[in-house]
C-alpha positions as CSV (number, residue, x, y, z in Angstrom):
1,M,-18.9,-11.1,-4.3
2,K,-18.7,-12.4,-0.7
3,K,-20.1,-9.5,1.3
4,F,-19.3,-9.1,5.0
5,P,-21.6,-7.6,7.6
6,D,-22.1,-3.8,7.7
7,N,-19.4,-1.9,9.7
8,F,-17.1,-4.9,9.5
9,W,-13.6,-4.1,10.9
10,W,-11.0,-4.1,8.2
11,G,-7.8,-3.5,10.1
12,A,-4.5,-4.5,11.5
13,A,-2.8,-4.9,14.9
14,T,0.5,-3.9,16.4
15,S,1.6,-3.2,19.9
16,G,3.4,-0.4,21.8
17,P,6.6,-2.3,22.6
18,Q,7.0,-3.6,19.0
19,S,6.4,-0.3,17.2
20,E,7.1,2.8,19.4
21,G,10.8,2.4,20.3
22,R,12.1,3.3,23.8
23,F,12.1,7.1,23.2
24,N,11.3,9.0,26.4
25,K,10.3,5.9,28.3
26,K,11.2,6.0,31.9
27,H,11.0,2.3,32.7
28,A,12.1,-0.9,31.0
29,N,9.8,-3.9,30.3
30,V,11.1,-7.4,30.4
31,F,12.0,-7.3,26.7
32,D,13.8,-4.0,27.0
33,Y,15.8,-5.4,29.9
34,W,16.5,-8.8,28.2
35,Y,18.0,-7.0,25.2
36,E,20.1,-4.9,27.5
37,V,21.7,-7.9,29.2
38,E,21.7,-10.5,26.4
39,P,21.5,-8.8,22.9
40,E,23.0,-11.9,21.3
41,E,19.6,-13.6,21.9
42,F,18.0,-11.4,19.4
43,Y,18.2,-11.8,15.6
44,K,21.1,-9.8,14.3
45,Q,21.2,-8.2,17.7
46,V,18.4,-5.8,16.7
47,G,16.5,-4.7,19.8
48,P,13.4,-2.6,20.6
49,D,15.2,0.7,21.0
50,T,13.9,2.2,17.7
51,A,11.5,-0.5,16.6
52,S,9.4,1.1,13.8
53,N,9.8,4.6,15.3
54,F,6.0,5.0,15.8
55,Y,6.7,7.2,18.8
56,N,8.1,9.9,16.4
57,S,6.3,9.1,13.2
58,Y,2.7,8.1,14.3
59,V,1.1,10.9,12.2
60,K,2.6,9.7,8.9
61,D,2.2,6.1,9.9
62,I,-1.5,6.5,10.7
63,H,-1.9,8.3,7.4
64,L,-0.4,5.3,5.6
65,M,-2.9,3.0,7.4
66,K,-5.7,5.2,6.3
67,E,-4.4,5.2,2.7
68,I,-4.7,1.4,2.5
69,G,-8.3,1.5,3.7
70,L,-8.0,0.4,7.3
71,N,-11.0,1.4,9.4
72,S,-9.7,0.1,12.8
73,V,-6.3,-0.5,14.3
74,R,-5.2,-2.1,17.5
75,T,-2.2,-1.1,19.5
76,S,-1.3,-1.2,23.2
77,I,-0.6,1.2,26.0
78,Q,2.8,0.5,27.5
79,W,2.6,0.2,31.3
80,T,6.3,1.3,31.3
81,R,5.6,4.5,29.3
82,L,2.4,5.7,30.9
83,I,3.1,5.1,34.6
84,D,5.8,6.8,36.7
85,D,5.2,5.0,40.0
86,F,3.8,1.5,39.6
87,E,2.6,1.3,43.3
88,T,0.4,4.4,43.1
89,A,-0.2,4.5,39.3
90,T,0.9,8.1,39.1
91,V,1.3,9.0,35.5
92,N,4.2,10.2,33.3
93,E,3.1,13.4,31.6
94,D,4.9,12.7,28.3
95,G,3.3,9.2,28.3
96,V,-0.2,10.8,28.7
97,R,0.5,13.4,26.0
98,Y,1.8,10.7,23.6
99,Y,-1.2,8.3,24.0
100,N,-3.6,11.2,23.8
101,D,-2.0,12.4,20.6
102,V,-2.0,8.9,19.1
103,I,-5.7,8.3,20.0
104,N,-6.7,11.7,18.7
105,E,-4.8,11.1,15.4
106,F,-6.5,7.8,14.8
107,I,-9.9,9.4,15.3
108,K,-9.0,12.4,13.2
109,Q,-8.1,10.1,10.3
110,G,-11.3,8.1,10.6
111,I,-9.7,5.0,12.1
112,T,-11.3,3.3,15.2
113,P,-8.6,2.9,17.9
114,V,-8.6,-0.4,19.7
115,M,-6.4,-0.6,22.8
116,A,-4.8,-3.5,24.6
117,L,-3.4,-3.0,28.1
118,H,-0.7,-5.7,28.1
119,H,1.3,-7.2,25.2
120,F,4.0,-9.3,26.9
121,D,5.5,-6.0,28.3
122,L,5.6,-6.5,32.1
123,P,7.8,-3.8,33.8
124,V,11.0,-5.6,34.7
125,E,11.0,-3.9,38.1
126,L,7.9,-5.8,39.0
127,Y,9.5,-9.1,38.1
128,K,12.6,-8.4,40.1
129,K,10.8,-7.0,43.1
130,Y,7.7,-9.3,43.3
131,G,8.2,-12.2,40.8
132,G,6.1,-10.6,38.1
133,W,2.9,-12.5,37.3
134,E,3.6,-15.0,40.0
135,S,2.6,-12.3,42.4
136,K,-1.0,-11.3,43.3
137,H,0.3,-7.8,44.3
138,V,1.3,-7.4,40.6
139,V,-2.2,-8.4,39.7
140,D,-3.5,-5.5,41.8
141,L,-1.0,-3.1,40.3
142,F,-2.2,-4.1,36.8
143,A,-5.8,-3.3,37.8
144,K,-4.6,0.1,39.0
145,F,-2.8,0.8,35.7
146,A,-5.9,-0.4,33.8
147,G,-8.1,2.0,35.8
148,K,-5.7,4.9,35.0
149,C,-6.0,4.1,31.3
150,F,-9.8,4.0,31.5
151,E,-9.9,7.4,33.3
152,L,-7.5,9.1,30.9
153,F,-8.7,7.7,27.5
154,G,-12.1,6.1,28.1
155,D,-13.9,9.2,26.7
156,R,-12.6,8.3,23.2
157,V,-11.5,4.7,23.3
158,K,-14.5,2.4,23.1
159,H,-12.8,-0.9,22.5
160,W,-10.5,-2.3,25.2
161,F,-8.7,-5.6,25.7
162,T,-7.0,-6.5,28.9
163,F,-4.4,-8.9,27.6
164,N,-3.0,-10.1,24.3
165,E,-2.2,-13.8,24.2
166,P,-1.8,-14.4,28.0
167,M,-1.0,-18.1,27.2
168,V,2.2,-16.9,25.5
169,I,3.3,-15.4,28.8
170,V,2.8,-18.7,30.5
171,D,4.6,-20.7,27.7
172,G,7.4,-18.2,27.0
173,Q,8.3,-17.2,30.5
174,Y,7.6,-20.3,32.5
175,L,7.7,-23.4,30.2
176,Y,9.5,-23.1,26.9
177,Q,12.1,-20.3,27.5
178,F,11.3,-18.0,24.6
179,H,10.6,-15.0,26.8
180,Y,12.6,-13.5,29.7
181,P,13.1,-14.8,32.4
182,K,13.2,-18.2,30.7
183,V,12.0,-20.3,33.7
184,V,11.1,-23.9,33.3
185,D,8.6,-24.7,36.1
186,G,5.2,-26.2,35.5
187,K,3.7,-25.4,38.9
188,R,4.8,-21.8,38.7
189,A,3.3,-21.7,35.2
190,V,0.0,-22.9,36.5
191,Q,-0.1,-20.1,39.1
192,V,0.8,-17.5,36.5
193,A,-2.0,-18.7,34.3
194,Y,-4.4,-18.3,37.2
195,N,-3.1,-14.9,38.1
196,L,-3.4,-13.6,34.5
197,N,-7.0,-14.7,34.4
198,L,-7.5,-12.9,37.8
199,A,-5.8,-9.8,36.5
200,S,-8.0,-9.6,33.5
201,A,-11.1,-10.0,35.7
202,K,-10.0,-7.3,38.1
203,A,-9.3,-4.9,35.2
204,I,-12.8,-5.6,33.9
205,K,-14.2,-5.0,37.4
206,V,-12.6,-1.5,37.4
207,F,-13.9,-0.8,33.9
208,R,-17.5,-1.5,35.1
209,E,-17.1,0.4,38.4
210,L,-16.1,3.4,36.4
211,G,-19.2,3.0,34.3
212,L,-17.5,2.8,30.9
213,H,-19.9,0.1,29.8
214,N,-22.7,2.7,30.2
215,Q,-20.9,5.0,27.8
216,G,-20.9,2.6,24.8
217,A,-17.5,1.0,25.6
218,K,-16.8,-2.7,25.6
219,I,-14.0,-4.8,27.1
220,G,-12.6,-8.2,26.2
221,I,-9.5,-10.3,26.0
222,I,-7.4,-11.4,23.0
223,L,-6.6,-15.2,23.0
224,N,-4.5,-17.2,20.7
225,L,-6.9,-20.0,20.0
226,T,-5.3,-22.8,18.1
227,P,-7.5,-25.9,17.8
228,S,-5.8,-29.1,18.7
229,Y,-6.4,-31.6,16.0
230,P,-5.7,-35.2,17.0
231,A,-3.4,-37.3,14.8
232,S,-6.1,-40.0,14.4
233,N,-9.5,-41.1,15.7
234,K,-7.9,-43.5,18.1
235,E,-9.1,-43.0,21.7
236,E,-5.6,-42.1,23.0
237,D,-5.0,-39.4,20.3
238,V,-8.5,-37.9,20.8
239,K,-7.8,-37.8,24.6
240,A,-4.5,-36.1,24.0
241,G,-6.2,-33.5,21.8
242,K,-8.8,-32.8,24.5
243,I,-6.3,-32.2,27.2
244,A,-4.2,-30.0,24.9
245,D,-7.3,-27.9,24.3
246,L,-8.1,-27.7,28.0
247,W,-4.7,-26.3,28.7
248,R,-4.1,-24.2,25.7
249,N,-7.5,-22.8,24.9
250,E,-10.2,-23.5,27.4
251,M,-8.3,-22.4,30.5
252,F,-8.5,-18.8,29.4
253,L,-11.6,-19.0,27.1
254,N,-13.8,-20.5,29.8
255,A,-12.6,-18.1,32.4
256,A,-13.2,-15.1,30.1
257,V,-16.7,-16.1,28.9
258,Y,-18.1,-18.1,31.8
259,G,-16.0,-16.8,34.7
260,E,-14.8,-20.3,35.7
261,F,-12.2,-22.8,34.8
262,P,-13.0,-26.1,33.1
263,A,-13.8,-28.7,35.7
264,Q,-11.8,-31.4,33.9
265,L,-8.7,-29.2,33.9
266,V,-9.1,-28.4,37.6
267,E,-9.4,-32.1,38.2
268,I,-6.2,-33.0,36.3
269,L,-4.2,-30.2,38.0
270,T,-5.5,-31.2,41.4
271,K,-4.6,-34.8,40.9
272,D,-1.1,-33.8,39.7
273,K,-0.7,-31.6,42.8
274,V,0.0,-28.4,40.8
275,I,-3.3,-26.6,41.2
276,W,-3.1,-22.9,41.7
277,E,-3.7,-21.1,45.0
278,S,-7.0,-19.3,44.9
279,T,-9.5,-17.8,47.3
280,V,-13.3,-17.8,47.4
281,E,-13.2,-14.0,47.0
282,E,-11.0,-14.2,43.9
283,L,-13.2,-16.9,42.3
284,A,-16.2,-14.6,42.9
285,I,-14.4,-11.8,41.1
286,L,-13.6,-14.1,38.1
287,K,-17.3,-15.2,38.0
288,A,-18.7,-11.7,38.1
289,N,-16.4,-10.0,35.6
290,T,-16.6,-11.8,32.2
291,I,-15.9,-10.2,28.8
292,D,-18.2,-8.4,26.5
293,T,-16.2,-9.2,23.4
294,L,-13.4,-11.6,22.2
295,G,-10.4,-11.2,20.0
296,V,-9.0,-14.4,18.4
297,N,-5.4,-14.6,17.2
298,F,-4.9,-17.4,14.8
299,Y,-1.8,-18.3,12.8
300,H,-1.5,-22.1,12.5
301,P,-3.2,-25.2,13.8
302,S,-2.0,-27.5,16.6
303,R,-1.8,-31.2,15.8
304,V,-1.2,-33.6,18.7
305,K,-1.0,-37.3,19.3
306,A,-0.8,-39.4,22.4
307,P,2.5,-39.0,24.2
308,D,5.3,-41.4,23.4
309,I,6.1,-41.9,27.1
310,S,3.5,-42.4,29.8
311,P,2.3,-39.2,31.7
312,N,3.2,-40.8,35.0
313,S,6.8,-41.2,34.1
314,T,9.4,-39.8,36.5
315,A,9.8,-36.2,35.5
316,D,9.0,-32.6,36.6
317,W,5.4,-31.7,35.9
318,M,4.8,-30.1,32.5
319,P,1.4,-29.8,30.7
320,D,2.6,-31.6,27.6
321,R,3.1,-34.8,29.6
322,Y,-0.3,-35.5,28.2
323,Y,0.3,-34.9,24.5
324,D,3.0,-34.8,21.9
325,H,3.3,-32.5,18.9
326,Y,2.3,-34.3,15.6
327,D,3.6,-33.4,12.2
328,M,0.9,-34.3,9.7
329,P,2.4,-35.8,6.5
330,G,1.6,-33.7,3.5
331,R,0.8,-30.6,5.5
332,R,1.0,-27.2,3.7
333,M,3.7,-25.0,5.3
334,N,5.0,-21.4,5.5
335,V,8.5,-22.8,5.6
336,D,10.1,-19.4,6.4
337,K,8.2,-19.3,9.8
338,G,7.9,-23.1,10.3
339,W,4.1,-22.8,10.6
340,E,1.5,-25.0,8.9
341,I,-1.1,-23.2,6.8
342,Y,-4.6,-24.4,7.5
343,P,-7.2,-21.7,6.9
344,K,-10.2,-23.9,7.7
345,A,-9.3,-23.7,11.4
346,L,-10.8,-20.2,11.5
347,Y,-14.1,-21.7,10.5
348,D,-13.8,-24.4,13.2
349,I,-13.0,-21.6,15.7
350,A,-16.1,-19.6,14.5
351,I,-18.4,-22.6,15.0
352,N,-16.9,-23.5,18.4
353,I,-17.6,-19.9,19.6
354,R,-21.1,-20.1,18.2
355,D,-22.0,-23.4,19.7
356,N,-20.0,-23.5,23.0
357,Y,-19.3,-19.9,24.0
358,K,-22.6,-18.1,23.9
359,N,-22.0,-17.1,20.3
360,I,-20.2,-14.1,21.9
361,E,-19.2,-11.3,19.5
362,W,-15.7,-11.8,18.3
363,F,-13.2,-10.7,15.7
364,V,-10.0,-12.0,14.2
365,S,-7.6,-9.9,16.1
366,E,-4.4,-11.3,14.5
367,N,-3.7,-13.5,11.5
368,G,-0.9,-13.2,9.1
369,M,2.2,-14.5,7.4
370,G,5.7,-13.9,8.4
371,V,8.2,-14.0,5.5
372,S,11.9,-13.3,5.6
373,R,14.0,-11.5,3.0
374,E,11.0,-9.9,1.5
375,E,13.2,-7.6,-0.6
376,R,13.5,-10.5,-3.0
377,F,10.0,-9.7,-4.0
378,L,10.7,-6.0,-4.8
379,N,9.5,-5.0,-8.3
380,D,11.1,-2.3,-10.5
381,E,9.0,0.4,-8.8
382,G,10.2,-0.5,-5.4
383,M,7.0,-2.2,-4.2
384,I,7.1,-5.6,-2.6
385,E,4.8,-7.9,-4.5
386,D,3.6,-10.1,-1.7
387,D,1.0,-12.3,-3.6
388,Y,1.6,-15.1,-1.1
389,R,0.2,-12.8,1.7
390,I,-2.8,-11.8,-0.4
391,E,-3.6,-15.5,-1.1
392,F,-3.1,-16.3,2.6
393,I,-5.5,-13.6,3.8
394,E,-8.1,-14.4,1.1
395,E,-8.2,-18.0,2.0
396,H,-8.6,-17.3,5.7
397,L,-11.3,-14.7,5.0
398,E,-13.3,-17.2,2.9
399,W,-13.5,-19.5,5.9
400,V,-14.4,-16.6,8.2
401,H,-17.2,-15.6,5.8
402,K,-18.5,-19.2,5.8
403,G,-18.6,-19.1,9.6
404,I,-20.5,-15.8,9.6
405,E,-23.0,-17.2,7.0
406,E,-23.6,-20.0,9.4
407,G,-24.4,-17.7,12.3
408,S,-21.1,-17.0,14.1
409,N,-21.0,-13.5,15.4
410,C,-17.7,-12.2,13.9
411,Y,-17.4,-8.5,13.4
412,G,-13.9,-8.0,12.0
413,Y,-10.5,-9.1,10.6
414,H,-7.2,-7.6,11.6
415,L,-3.9,-8.6,10.0
416,W,-0.8,-8.7,12.0
417,T,0.5,-6.1,11.3
418,P,-0.1,-2.7,9.6
419,I,3.6,-1.8,9.3
420,D,6.5,-4.3,9.6
421,C,7.4,-4.2,13.3
422,W,9.9,-5.6,15.8
423,S,9.0,-9.2,16.6
424,W,10.7,-10.0,19.9
425,K,13.6,-12.5,19.6
426,N,13.1,-12.6,15.8
427,A,13.5,-8.8,15.6
428,Y,12.9,-7.9,12.0
429,R,13.7,-11.4,10.5
430,N,10.1,-12.1,9.4
431,R,8.0,-9.4,7.9
432,Y,4.2,-9.4,8.3
433,G,2.9,-5.9,7.4
434,F,0.8,-4.4,4.6
435,I,3.5,-1.7,4.7
436,S,7.2,-2.4,4.6
437,N,9.7,-0.6,6.8
438,N,13.4,0.0,6.0
439,I,14.7,-0.2,9.5
440,H,17.9,1.7,8.6
441,T,16.1,4.7,7.0
442,Q,12.6,4.3,8.5
443,V,11.2,4.7,4.9
444,K,7.8,3.0,4.8
445,T,6.3,1.7,1.5
446,I,2.9,0.2,0.8
447,K,3.2,-3.4,-0.4
448,K,0.9,-5.0,-3.0
449,S,-1.2,-6.5,-0.2
450,G,-1.8,-3.0,1.1
451,Y,-3.5,-1.9,-2.1
452,W,-5.4,-5.2,-2.2
453,I,-6.8,-4.8,1.3
454,K,-7.9,-1.2,0.4
455,E,-10.1,-2.7,-2.4
456,V,-11.5,-5.4,0.0
457,S,-12.3,-2.7,2.6
458,E,-14.0,-0.4,0.0
459,N,-16.1,-3.3,-1.3
460,N,-16.7,-4.7,2.2
461,G,-16.1,-8.1,0.6
462,L,-14.1,-10.5,-1.5
463,K,-14.6,-10.8,-5.3
């Protein structure tokens, strides 16, 4: 048996906006608003109003999570639910009650609660009023919100993460139009990337000022690290892979672990006249407030090649002027989602963290397989037999195990997601969970993978 370290996290991750539903929520986030004005953008026009009904059914849902052996679960606190007045960070009493109840229920059922503070859910008012993450005032408002969360829940929550996949905010909102407000503007994207790093550092600063680090708590950030494998060993392809890594991975990872941006990236952005606006004081805050722990979301590798057209062609600035996507012949695919399956990348990530990022403690904060029409795998007893998911997880865990054996400091594995949840524009098209959800009846049923992970968790290892 391949044993994992003692107290290894066997868990799963979800988020407030994707699971709770909008019940009793005073404010709209950008996705709530986008669905209000353009419901046709969402798969089968299913929005976030009900989601997985976690707001109403968290007791039963957490019980199901316990039943499948999870010992830790990540979700997020919605800024739009907890806060009444964003400027002063005064709280909504029902929001406080709700998150207190959820946290207490996790603890009561023996599951460690892991909390993120931002999961793509910027209050839309802050976008309309200030330009969202383009504004440094919003950065300060986020730090206030974070401080309120630490004050309210820090006595029980010991594992905090500032952002989930901040790079997706940059890509989705400012480059590739898969998040509201669907802007395409490279220079604004660069400033947003800087501001998100600054917001994370300012939240960490508040965390330490409140002394939570002296009470056994840790804080980190969750990054989607997707190694950029070059199409060949040719110099131009290797260079394309390096620049893709600088932009996609190292911009956030370096800032989080070392408190500074990669010099080579700063040089490129300066040369291209798109470098962010920063101050000496802000850079000092970034330098002084690095993470304790790291979450890594990994779904698929990135493969790149040298760009077909020269980076100095006449065009508006975009980061991918330096690299093109490359489809490797013969690659193994999850065709439903359009993602390549390459489990060894998790080993490569583990070794990169060990060798280049202080061997900081980290965990797989998301990994998983989205599959559509899972009802085709229902057996006669009404259980989805998702052997493809079991195989996917097992292969990834084997590479994580190899990384740990070779000294990488990984302390857990979380699947996306415990219970099928609402997935932004894709709504409920692809299902990811250990537990299925009939969105019409809200009946939730453990899948075959749920019983499998229970055994893995009990054994603390793979057979």
